[in-house]
N, C-alpha and C positions, 0 to 999 in steps of 0.2 A: 217718559221712561227713565230709568236709573242711569246716571252718567258713568257709573263704574264700567259698564260693558264696552263703551267706546274707548275708555282709557286702557283697558286690558287689551283690546284689539290693536290699538295704536302702538302699545309697547311691543307686542308680538311682531307687528309689521316692521317697526323700526329696527328691531334686532335682526330680523331676516334681511332687510335691506342693507344693514351694515355687516352682514355675514358674521354675526357673533353667535357662536354655538352655545348650547346649554351648559357645557362644562367650563365656559369662559365667563359666567355671570352669576352673581349672588343677588338674590332678591330678599330684602328685609321688609316684613309686613308688620303693621301696627295692629292693635285690636280694633275691630270695627269692620264695616262693610268692605273697605279696601282690601282687607286680608282674605276675603273670600276667594281671591284669585290664586292663593298659594298652592292649591292642588290642581290648578288648571294651566300651569305653565312649566315648561322644562327648565332646569337650571337648579343650582343650589338655592334652598329656600330656608328662611328662618323667621319664625313668628316671635316678635318682641313683646315686652310689657308695654302697656299703654303709655304713649308719650316718649318712648325710649328708642325709637327707630334711629335717630341721628347718632347717638353714641355707639350703637352697634354697627352702623354703617362706617362710622369713623374708624373704629377698631379693625374691622374687616379690611378696609381700604389700606390702612397703615400696615397690616399684617401681610397682605398679599397684593402687591400692585399689578399683578398680571390679570387679576379677576376684575371685571367691571362690577361695580357695586351700585345697585339701584334700590332706593328706599321708597316704599309706599306708605302713606300715613294720611290721617284725616285732619281736618282743621281743629277738631277738639283736642286730639293728642299733641299736635304740633304747636298750636298757638295758645294752648292752655297748659297742660302738664309739662310739655316739652320745650317751651319757648326758650328756656335758659340754654338748652342744647343747641337750638337753632342759632342763637346769638353766636356761639362759639364756632359753629360750622362756617358761618360767614367770616368771622374774624380770622380763623385759621386757614381758610380756603382748602379744606380737606377735599381729596379727589374722589367724589362720588356724586351721584345724581339723586335728588330728592324730589319726588312727585307728591304733592299734597292734594288730596281729594277734598276740595273746599265746597261743602254743601250747606254751610251755615247752620248745622245742627249735629247733634249726636244721633245719627240716623238709625244705627243698630239697636239703640235702646229707646226707640220710638219718638225721637224728636226733642230731646232737651236742648236748651239754648247753649251755644258755644260763644267764644269771644268774637266770632265773626257774624253772629246773628244780628240782623239789623235792629236798631233801637225801635221799640214799639211793636215788634213782631210778637204775635201771640204764639206761645209754645206750651207744651205740657208742663214744663217747669216754670213757666211765666204766663199764667192764664190771663193776666191783665196787661200783658206785653212786657217785653224786655225793657228795663229801665236804664241800663248802661249804654254808653256809646259803643259802637262796634269797633273792633280792632282792624286796622287796614294793613294786611301783611305786606302789600307791595310797598307802601310808604316805609314800612319797617325795613324791608329788604334794601330799598334805595338809600336808607340812612346808614347802611353798613358797607364796609369795604367789600365789594362784590365784583365777580368777574362773569357771572352768567345768571340772569334773572329773566324769567318769562312768565306770562299769564296766558292761558288758553281757556276755551270753553269746550266742555266735553262733547258737544254736538258737532264740533268742527274736526272731523276725523282726519282729513288731510293736513290741517294745521297742527294737530296733536302729533302726527307721525313726524312731520318736519321738525317740530320743536324737540321732540324726544331724541331724534337722530342727532341734532346739533348738541343737545345736552350731553348725550353719551359720548360723543367725540371730544367734548370740551375737557381740557386738563385743568382740574380744580373743581371747586364746588359748584354744581349746577342746580339751581333752585327753580321749580316750576310749580306755580299755584294754578290748579285747574278748577275753575268755577263749574259746578255741575248741578244738575237737577237731582232732587231726592224725593221720590214719590212717597 
């Protein structure tokens, strides 16, 4: 099953557990399957350009510190087009939560390889297998000045809820890489 559904359920449960109301949160969504949640959750919502969730979250967080800002993005947009923005989010410790749906492919466009696709994996865009080494986002995160780094698996609903709660409560940049299935 698609990992998006547990991620969406976990964020809803975390917000309810933390008693954060829809008018107290802004969700920023990337292009891709992660953004399919934008019409299924209460709160302020903004759909960004591909790979540009981090700068929008940064601006929103700086503009209104009373609103919790939570970004949802995929591994393609974050570790490909938007990796430069991710670098600066770590470096500047902006106060928002970033949840990366890491499924190792561009799932919405039927499975092209991303920077996290494992070397040798056969994909639509790599019929003989991916030739590059895959990017390890957790190694990257730990190489940065970081105050909150987490990795979870989308099938661990209880773990996701707990990690999301801690990330939202954290003051500063909260980064969560969620490994997920993509059928």
